[in-house]
PDB file with SEQRES, HELIX, SHEET and CRYST1 records, atoms N, CA, C and O in Angstrom:
SEQRES   1 A   61  MET ARG LYS GLU ARG LEU VAL VAL VAL GLY ASN GLY MET          
SEQRES   2 A   61  ALA GLY CYS ARG ALA VAL ALA GLU VAL LEU LYS ARG ASP          
SEQRES   3 A   61  PRO GLY ARG TYR GLU VAL THR ILE PHE GLY ALA GLU PRO          
SEQRES   4 A   61  ARG VAL ASN TYR ASP ARG ILE MET LEU SER PRO VAL LEU          
SEQRES   5 A   61  ALA GLY ARG ASN PRO SER PRO THR SER                          
HELIX    1 AA1 MET A   13  ARG A   25  1                                  13    
HELIX    2 AA2 ARG A   45  MET A   47  5                                   3    
HELIX    3 AA3 LEU A   48  LEU A   52  1                                   5    
SHEET    1 AA1 2 GLU A   4  VAL A   9  0                                        
SHEET    2 AA1 2 TYR A  30  PHE A  35  1                                        
CRYST1    1.000    1.000    1.000  90.00  90.00  90.00 P 1           1          
ATOM      1  N   MET A   1       0.841  -1.191   0.000  1.00  0.00           N  
ATOM      2  CA  MET A   1       0.000   0.000   0.000  1.00  0.00           C  
ATOM      3  C   MET A   1       0.880   1.246   0.000  1.00  0.00           C  
ATOM      4  O   MET A   1       1.844   1.339   0.760  1.00  0.00           O  
ATOM      5  N   ARG A   2       0.546   2.173  -0.837  1.00  0.00           N  
ATOM      6  CA  ARG A   2       1.313   3.404  -0.965  1.00  0.00           C  
ATOM      7  C   ARG A   2       0.941   4.384   0.150  1.00  0.00           C  
ATOM      8  O   ARG A   2      -0.234   4.562   0.472  1.00  0.00           O  
ATOM      9  N   LYS A   3       1.976   5.022   0.738  1.00  0.00           N  
ATOM     10  CA  LYS A   3       1.731   5.980   1.811  1.00  0.00           C  
ATOM     11  C   LYS A   3       1.237   7.302   1.264  1.00  0.00           C  
ATOM     12  O   LYS A   3       1.618   7.726   0.174  1.00  0.00           O  
ATOM     13  N   GLU A   4       0.378   7.949   2.044  1.00  0.00           N  
ATOM     14  CA  GLU A   4      -0.043   9.306   1.711  1.00  0.00           C  
ATOM     15  C   GLU A   4       1.117  10.244   2.012  1.00  0.00           C  
ATOM     16  O   GLU A   4       1.970   9.937   2.845  1.00  0.00           O  
ATOM     17  N   ARG A   5       1.151  11.377   1.340  1.00  0.00           N  
ATOM     18  CA  ARG A   5       2.216  12.346   1.557  1.00  0.00           C  
ATOM     19  C   ARG A   5       1.691  13.473   2.438  1.00  0.00           C  
ATOM     20  O   ARG A   5       0.631  14.042   2.176  1.00  0.00           O  
ATOM     21  N   LEU A   6       2.446  13.785   3.481  1.00  0.00           N  
ATOM     22  CA  LEU A   6       2.146  14.896   4.383  1.00  0.00           C  
ATOM     23  C   LEU A   6       3.268  15.905   4.248  1.00  0.00           C  
ATOM     24  O   LEU A   6       4.425  15.593   4.529  1.00  0.00           O  
ATOM     25  N   VAL A   7       2.933  17.121   3.819  1.00  0.00           N  
ATOM     26  CA  VAL A   7       3.924  18.183   3.641  1.00  0.00           C  
ATOM     27  C   VAL A   7       3.627  19.290   4.634  1.00  0.00           C  
ATOM     28  O   VAL A   7       2.503  19.786   4.715  1.00  0.00           O  
ATOM     29  N   VAL A   8       4.657  19.674   5.393  1.00  0.00           N  
ATOM     30  CA  VAL A   8       4.537  20.746   6.383  1.00  0.00           C  
ATOM     31  C   VAL A   8       5.482  21.858   5.976  1.00  0.00           C  
ATOM     32  O   VAL A   8       6.664  21.621   5.724  1.00  0.00           O  
ATOM     33  N   VAL A   9       4.959  23.072   5.914  1.00  0.00           N  
ATOM     34  CA  VAL A   9       5.788  24.230   5.596  1.00  0.00           C  
ATOM     35  C   VAL A   9       6.058  24.961   6.902  1.00  0.00           C  
ATOM     36  O   VAL A   9       5.145  25.492   7.534  1.00  0.00           O  
ATOM     37  N   GLY A  10       7.328  24.981   7.296  1.00  0.00           N  
ATOM     38  CA  GLY A  10       7.739  25.603   8.547  1.00  0.00           C  
ATOM     39  C   GLY A  10       8.262  24.551   9.510  1.00  0.00           C  
ATOM     40  O   GLY A  10       7.624  23.523   9.736  1.00  0.00           O  
ATOM     41  N   ASN A  11       9.420  24.819  10.067  1.00  0.00           N  
ATOM     42  CA  ASN A  11      10.081  23.878  10.962  1.00  0.00           C  
ATOM     43  C   ASN A  11       9.928  24.314  12.413  1.00  0.00           C  
ATOM     44  O   ASN A  11      10.808  24.068  13.238  1.00  0.00           O  
ATOM     45  N   GLY A  12       8.812  24.960  12.719  1.00  0.00           N  
ATOM     46  CA  GLY A  12       8.594  25.459  14.076  1.00  0.00           C  
ATOM     47  C   GLY A  12       8.023  24.405  15.002  1.00  0.00           C  
ATOM     48  O   GLY A  12       7.745  23.277  14.594  1.00  0.00           O  
ATOM     49  N   MET A  13       7.851  24.794  16.257  1.00  0.00           N  
ATOM     50  CA  MET A  13       7.347  23.880  17.279  1.00  0.00           C  
ATOM     51  C   MET A  13       5.955  23.337  16.932  1.00  0.00           C  
ATOM     52  O   MET A  13       5.699  22.144  17.097  1.00  0.00           O  
ATOM     53  N   ALA A  14       5.069  24.196  16.458  1.00  0.00           N  
ATOM     54  CA  ALA A  14       3.688  23.764  16.186  1.00  0.00           C  
ATOM     55  C   ALA A  14       3.632  22.714  15.077  1.00  0.00           C  
ATOM     56  O   ALA A  14       2.977  21.683  15.224  1.00  0.00           O  
ATOM     57  N   GLY A  15       4.312  22.979  13.984  1.00  0.00           N  
ATOM     58  CA  GLY A  15       4.294  22.035  12.874  1.00  0.00           C  
ATOM     59  C   GLY A  15       4.929  20.704  13.230  1.00  0.00           C  
ATOM     60  O   GLY A  15       4.402  19.646  12.888  1.00  0.00           O  
ATOM     61  N   CYS A  16       6.059  20.757  13.916  1.00  0.00           N  
ATOM     62  CA  CYS A  16       6.747  19.521  14.286  1.00  0.00           C  
ATOM     63  C   CYS A  16       5.962  18.747  15.343  1.00  0.00           C  
ATOM     64  O   CYS A  16       5.960  17.516  15.338  1.00  0.00           O  
ATOM     65  N   ARG A  17       5.309  19.450  16.233  1.00  0.00           N  
ATOM     66  CA  ARG A  17       4.473  18.787  17.244  1.00  0.00           C  
ATOM     67  C   ARG A  17       3.267  18.124  16.572  1.00  0.00           C  
ATOM     68  O   ARG A  17       2.862  17.026  16.952  1.00  0.00           O  
ATOM     69  N   ALA A  18       2.705  18.796  15.579  1.00  0.00           N  
ATOM     70  CA  ALA A  18       1.579  18.223  14.849  1.00  0.00           C  
ATOM     71  C   ALA A  18       2.001  16.952  14.110  1.00  0.00           C  
ATOM     72  O   ALA A  18       1.273  15.958  14.116  1.00  0.00           O  
ATOM     73  N   VAL A  19       3.162  16.983  13.480  1.00  0.00           N  
ATOM     74  CA  VAL A  19       3.670  15.800  12.781  1.00  0.00           C  
ATOM     75  C   VAL A  19       3.893  14.659  13.773  1.00  0.00           C  
ATOM     76  O   VAL A  19       3.531  13.516  13.495  1.00  0.00           O  
ATOM     77  N   ALA A  20       4.483  14.962  14.923  1.00  0.00           N  
ATOM     78  CA  ALA A  20       4.714  13.932  15.937  1.00  0.00           C  
ATOM     79  C   ALA A  20       3.401  13.293  16.373  1.00  0.00           C  
ATOM     80  O   ALA A  20       3.326  12.075  16.540  1.00  0.00           O  
ATOM     81  N   GLU A  21       2.380  14.101  16.557  1.00  0.00           N  
ATOM     82  CA  GLU A  21       1.079  13.574  16.984  1.00  0.00           C  
ATOM     83  C   GLU A  21       0.440  12.720  15.892  1.00  0.00           C  
ATOM     84  O   GLU A  21      -0.111  11.657  16.175  1.00  0.00           O  
ATOM     85  N   VAL A  22       0.513  13.184  14.649  1.00  0.00           N  
ATOM     86  CA  VAL A  22      -0.051  12.417  13.528  1.00  0.00           C  
ATOM     87  C   VAL A  22       0.655  11.065  13.418  1.00  0.00           C  
ATOM     88  O   VAL A  22       0.002  10.037  13.235  1.00  0.00           O  
ATOM     89  N   LEU A  23       1.979  11.064  13.528  1.00  0.00           N  
ATOM     90  CA  LEU A  23       2.731   9.814  13.421  1.00  0.00           C  
ATOM     91  C   LEU A  23       2.474   8.890  14.603  1.00  0.00           C  
ATOM     92  O   LEU A  23       2.505   7.668  14.457  1.00  0.00           O  
ATOM     93  N   LYS A  24       2.223   9.462  15.761  1.00  0.00           N  
ATOM     94  CA  LYS A  24       1.900   8.653  16.935  1.00  0.00           C  
ATOM     95  C   LYS A  24       0.565   7.929  16.745  1.00  0.00           C  
ATOM     96  O   LYS A  24       0.411   6.773  17.137  1.00  0.00           O  
ATOM     97  N   ARG A  25      -0.379   8.619  16.146  1.00  0.00           N  
ATOM     98  CA  ARG A  25      -1.714   8.045  15.951  1.00  0.00           C  
ATOM     99  C   ARG A  25      -1.770   7.007  14.833  1.00  0.00           C  
ATOM    100  O   ARG A  25      -2.525   6.038  14.913  1.00  0.00           O  
ATOM    101  N   ASP A  26      -0.966   7.218  13.791  1.00  0.00           N  
ATOM    102  CA  ASP A  26      -0.984   6.290  12.659  1.00  0.00           C  
ATOM    103  C   ASP A  26       0.410   6.255  12.027  1.00  0.00           C  
ATOM    104  O   ASP A  26       0.637   6.883  10.993  1.00  0.00           O  
ATOM    105  N   PRO A  27       1.347   5.519  12.649  1.00  0.00           N  
ATOM    106  CA  PRO A  27       2.764   5.579  12.265  1.00  0.00           C  
ATOM    107  C   PRO A  27       3.085   5.232  10.814  1.00  0.00           C  
ATOM    108  O   PRO A  27       4.021   5.802  10.253  1.00  0.00           O  
ATOM    109  N   GLY A  28       2.370   4.350  10.208  1.00  0.00           N  
ATOM    110  CA  GLY A  28       2.723   3.923   8.861  1.00  0.00           C  
ATOM    111  C   GLY A  28       1.969   4.597   7.738  1.00  0.00           C  
ATOM    112  O   GLY A  28       2.133   4.227   6.576  1.00  0.00           O  
ATOM    113  N   ARG A  29       1.155   5.565   8.058  1.00  0.00           N  
ATOM    114  CA  ARG A  29       0.259   6.123   7.045  1.00  0.00           C  
ATOM    115  C   ARG A  29       0.918   7.142   6.113  1.00  0.00           C  
ATOM    116  O   ARG A  29       0.588   7.192   4.929  1.00  0.00           O  
ATOM    117  N   TYR A  30       1.842   7.951   6.628  1.00  0.00           N  
ATOM    118  CA  TYR A  30       2.341   9.097   5.862  1.00  0.00           C  
ATOM    119  C   TYR A  30       3.831   9.019   5.555  1.00  0.00           C  
ATOM    120  O   TYR A  30       4.625   8.476   6.324  1.00  0.00           O  
ATOM    121  N   GLU A  31       4.175   9.578   4.412  1.00  0.00           N  
ATOM    122  CA  GLU A  31       5.550   9.940   4.094  1.00  0.00           C  
ATOM    123  C   GLU A  31       5.616  11.437   4.365  1.00  0.00           C  
ATOM    124  O   GLU A  31       4.897  12.211   3.732  1.00  0.00           O  
ATOM    125  N   VAL A  32       6.471  11.857   5.299  1.00  0.00           N  
ATOM    126  CA  VAL A  32       6.480  13.241   5.773  1.00  0.00           C  
ATOM    127  C   VAL A  32       7.642  14.014   5.166  1.00  0.00           C  
ATOM    128  O   VAL A  32       8.775  13.535   5.130  1.00  0.00           O  
ATOM    129  N   THR A  33       7.342  15.218   4.689  1.00  0.00           N  
ATOM    130  CA  THR A  33       8.347  16.166   4.222  1.00  0.00           C  
ATOM    131  C   THR A  33       8.109  17.477   4.943  1.00  0.00           C  
ATOM    132  O   THR A  33       6.992  17.994   4.960  1.00  0.00           O  
ATOM    133  N   ILE A  34       9.179  18.021   5.547  1.00  0.00           N  
ATOM    134  CA  ILE A  34       9.077  19.301   6.249  1.00  0.00           C  
ATOM    135  C   ILE A  34      10.018  20.290   5.574  1.00  0.00           C  
ATOM    136  O   ILE A  34      11.206  20.015   5.402  1.00  0.00           O  
ATOM    137  N   PHE A  35       9.474  21.446   5.191  1.00  0.00           N  
ATOM    138  CA  PHE A  35      10.265  22.526   4.621  1.00  0.00           C  
ATOM    139  C   PHE A  35      10.427  23.612   5.671  1.00  0.00           C  
ATOM    140  O   PHE A  35       9.450  24.038   6.287  1.00  0.00           O  
ATOM    141  N   GLY A  36      11.658  24.060   5.876  1.00  0.00           N  
ATOM    142  CA  GLY A  36      11.898  25.133   6.828  1.00  0.00           C  
ATOM    143  C   GLY A  36      13.152  25.899   6.468  1.00  0.00           C  
ATOM    144  O   GLY A  36      14.008  25.406   5.734  1.00  0.00           O  
ATOM    145  N   ALA A  37      13.251  27.103   6.989  1.00  0.00           N  
ATOM    146  CA  ALA A  37      14.402  27.953   6.697  1.00  0.00           C  
ATOM    147  C   ALA A  37      15.635  27.545   7.503  1.00  0.00           C  
ATOM    148  O   ALA A  37      16.761  27.833   7.097  1.00  0.00           O  
ATOM    149  N   GLU A  38      15.435  26.879   8.635  1.00  0.00           N  
ATOM    150  CA  GLU A  38      16.565  26.491   9.476  1.00  0.00           C  
ATOM    151  C   GLU A  38      17.255  25.261   8.887  1.00  0.00           C  
ATOM    152  O   GLU A  38      16.585  24.345   8.408  1.00  0.00           O  
ATOM    153  N   PRO A  39      18.583  25.234   8.920  1.00  0.00           N  
ATOM    154  CA  PRO A  39      19.315  24.110   8.328  1.00  0.00           C  
ATOM    155  C   PRO A  39      19.325  22.855   9.194  1.00  0.00           C  
ATOM    156  O   PRO A  39      19.757  21.798   8.733  1.00  0.00           O  
ATOM    157  N   ARG A  40      18.859  22.949  10.437  1.00  0.00           N  
ATOM    158  CA  ARG A  40      18.890  21.805  11.355  1.00  0.00           C  
ATOM    159  C   ARG A  40      17.485  21.403  11.777  1.00  0.00           C  
ATOM    160  O   ARG A  40      16.521  22.151  11.609  1.00  0.00           O  
ATOM    161  N   VAL A  41      17.403  20.207  12.324  1.00  0.00           N  
ATOM    162  CA  VAL A  41      16.141  19.681  12.804  1.00  0.00           C  
ATOM    163  C   VAL A  41      15.648  20.505  13.992  1.00  0.00           C  
ATOM    164  O   VAL A  41      16.439  21.026  14.779  1.00  0.00           O  
ATOM    165  N   ASN A  42      14.342  20.610  14.102  1.00  0.00           N  
ATOM    166  CA  ASN A  42      13.711  21.333  15.196  1.00  0.00           C  
ATOM    167  C   ASN A  42      14.078  20.707  16.533  1.00  0.00           C  
ATOM    168  O   ASN A  42      14.278  19.495  16.614  1.00  0.00           O  
ATOM    169  N   TYR A  43      14.168  21.521  17.587  1.00  0.00           N  
ATOM    170  CA  TYR A  43      14.394  21.024  18.940  1.00  0.00           C  
ATOM    171  C   TYR A  43      13.495  21.790  19.899  1.00  0.00           C  
ATOM    172  O   TYR A  43      12.985  22.856  19.555  1.00  0.00           O  
ATOM    173  N   ASP A  44      13.302  21.263  21.077  1.00  0.00           N  
ATOM    174  CA  ASP A  44      12.410  21.835  22.071  1.00  0.00           C  
ATOM    175  C   ASP A  44      13.093  23.031  22.750  1.00  0.00           C  
ATOM    176  O   ASP A  44      13.839  22.856  23.714  1.00  0.00           O  
ATOM    177  N   ARG A  45      12.837  24.227  22.251  1.00  0.00           N  
ATOM    178  CA  ARG A  45      13.483  25.427  22.782  1.00  0.00           C  
ATOM    179  C   ARG A  45      13.027  25.759  24.205  1.00  0.00           C  
ATOM    180  O   ARG A  45      13.756  26.399  24.963  1.00  0.00           O  
ATOM    181  N   ILE A  46      11.826  25.324  24.557  1.00  0.00           N  
ATOM    182  CA  ILE A  46      11.319  25.590  25.902  1.00  0.00           C  
ATOM    183  C   ILE A  46      12.192  24.900  26.940  1.00  0.00           C  
ATOM    184  O   ILE A  46      12.421  25.452  28.016  1.00  0.00           O  
ATOM    185  N   MET A  47      12.677  23.713  26.638  1.00  0.00           N  
ATOM    186  CA  MET A  47      13.507  22.956  27.580  1.00  0.00           C  
ATOM    187  C   MET A  47      14.977  23.322  27.500  1.00  0.00           C  
ATOM    188  O   MET A  47      15.775  22.821  28.292  1.00  0.00           O  
ATOM    189  N   LEU A  48      15.355  24.177  26.571  1.00  0.00           N  
ATOM    190  CA  LEU A  48      16.764  24.485  26.364  1.00  0.00           C  
ATOM    191  C   LEU A  48      17.410  25.133  27.585  1.00  0.00           C  
ATOM    192  O   LEU A  48      18.497  24.717  27.985  1.00  0.00           O  
ATOM    193  N   SER A  49      16.785  26.126  28.182  1.00  0.00           N  
ATOM    194  CA  SER A  49      17.381  26.818  29.339  1.00  0.00           C  
ATOM    195  C   SER A  49      17.617  25.881  30.520  1.00  0.00           C  
ATOM    196  O   SER A  49      18.718  25.875  31.070  1.00  0.00           O  
ATOM    197  N   PRO A  50      16.609  25.077  30.938  1.00  0.00           N  
ATOM    198  CA  PRO A  50      16.868  24.152  32.045  1.00  0.00           C  
ATOM    199  C   PRO A  50      17.950  23.117  31.721  1.00  0.00           C  
ATOM    200  O   PRO A  50      18.730  22.744  32.598  1.00  0.00           O  
ATOM    201  N   VAL A  51      18.000  22.659  30.485  1.00  0.00           N  
ATOM    202  CA  VAL A  51      19.029  21.688  30.108  1.00  0.00           C  
ATOM    203  C   VAL A  51      20.405  22.320  30.220  1.00  0.00           C  
ATOM    204  O   VAL A  51      21.323  21.720  30.778  1.00  0.00           O  
ATOM    205  N   LEU A  52      20.552  23.527  29.695  1.00  0.00           N  
ATOM    206  CA  LEU A  52      21.847  24.203  29.752  1.00  0.00           C  
ATOM    207  C   LEU A  52      22.249  24.548  31.184  1.00  0.00           C  
ATOM    208  O   LEU A  52      23.436  24.606  31.503  1.00  0.00           O  
ATOM    209  N   ALA A  53      21.260  24.775  32.041  1.00  0.00           N  
ATOM    210  CA  ALA A  53      21.540  25.087  33.445  1.00  0.00           C  
ATOM    211  C   ALA A  53      21.802  23.827  34.263  1.00  0.00           C  
ATOM    212  O   ALA A  53      22.135  23.921  35.444  1.00  0.00           O  
ATOM    213  N   GLY A  54      21.658  22.648  33.655  1.00  0.00           N  
ATOM    214  CA  GLY A  54      21.923  21.405  34.351  1.00  0.00           C  
ATOM    215  C   GLY A  54      20.771  20.924  35.218  1.00  0.00           C  
ATOM    216  O   GLY A  54      20.952  20.017  36.030  1.00  0.00           O  
ATOM    217  N   ARG A  55      19.596  21.509  35.065  1.00  0.00           N  
ATOM    218  CA  ARG A  55      18.449  21.116  35.895  1.00  0.00           C  
ATOM    219  C   ARG A  55      17.669  19.953  35.303  1.00  0.00           C  
ATOM    220  O   ARG A  55      16.916  19.293  36.019  1.00  0.00           O  
ATOM    221  N   ASN A  56      17.828  19.691  34.026  1.00  0.00           N  
ATOM    222  CA  ASN A  56      17.146  18.564  33.376  1.00  0.00           C  
ATOM    223  C   ASN A  56      18.174  17.782  32.584  1.00  0.00           C  
ATOM    224  O   ASN A  56      19.058  18.375  31.965  1.00  0.00           O  
ATOM    225  N   PRO A  57      18.073  16.461  32.591  1.00  0.00           N  
ATOM    226  CA  PRO A  57      19.022  15.685  31.788  1.00  0.00           C  
ATOM    227  C   PRO A  57      18.762  15.876  30.291  1.00  0.00           C  
ATOM    228  O   PRO A  57      17.620  16.055  29.867  1.00  0.00           O  
ATOM    229  N   SER A  58      19.796  15.838  29.527  1.00  0.00           N  
ATOM    230  CA  SER A  58      19.675  15.929  28.084  1.00  0.00           C  
ATOM    231  C   SER A  58      18.955  14.698  27.570  1.00  0.00           C  
ATOM    232  O   SER A  58      19.212  13.597  28.057  1.00  0.00           O  
ATOM    233  N   PRO A  59      18.052  14.847  26.593  1.00  0.00           N  
ATOM    234  CA  PRO A  59      17.345  13.684  26.067  1.00  0.00           C  
ATOM    235  C   PRO A  59      18.287  12.693  25.374  1.00  0.00           C  
ATOM    236  O   PRO A  59      17.908  11.544  25.146  1.00  0.00           O  
ATOM    237  N   THR A  60      19.502  13.121  25.038  1.00  0.00           N  
ATOM    238  CA  THR A  60      20.440  12.224  24.372  1.00  0.00           C  
ATOM    239  C   THR A  60      21.364  11.535  25.353  1.00  0.00           C  
ATOM    240  O   THR A  60      22.177  10.701  24.953  1.00  0.00           O  
ATOM    241  N   SER A  61      21.257  11.869  26.645  1.00  0.00           N  
ATOM    242  CA  SER A  61      22.170  11.235  27.618  1.00  0.00           C  
ATOM    243  C   SER A  61      21.609   9.963  28.185  1.00  0.00           C  
ATOM    244  O   SER A  61      22.254   9.318  29.011  1.00  0.00           O  
TER     245      SER A  61                                                      
END                                                                             
């Protein structure tokens, strides 16, 4: 079965959170493409300050 295509314009928190939720609900349904001006993958900026301050463990540790 061919996957549907999901295209998101913007690499912000809202778009990436929406994609995460869609994939959580139906993981195999979509082929996802995200267009954004930033050269890197989106990250949770809200958690950045506590992580840098050492109050929360890094998700990669």
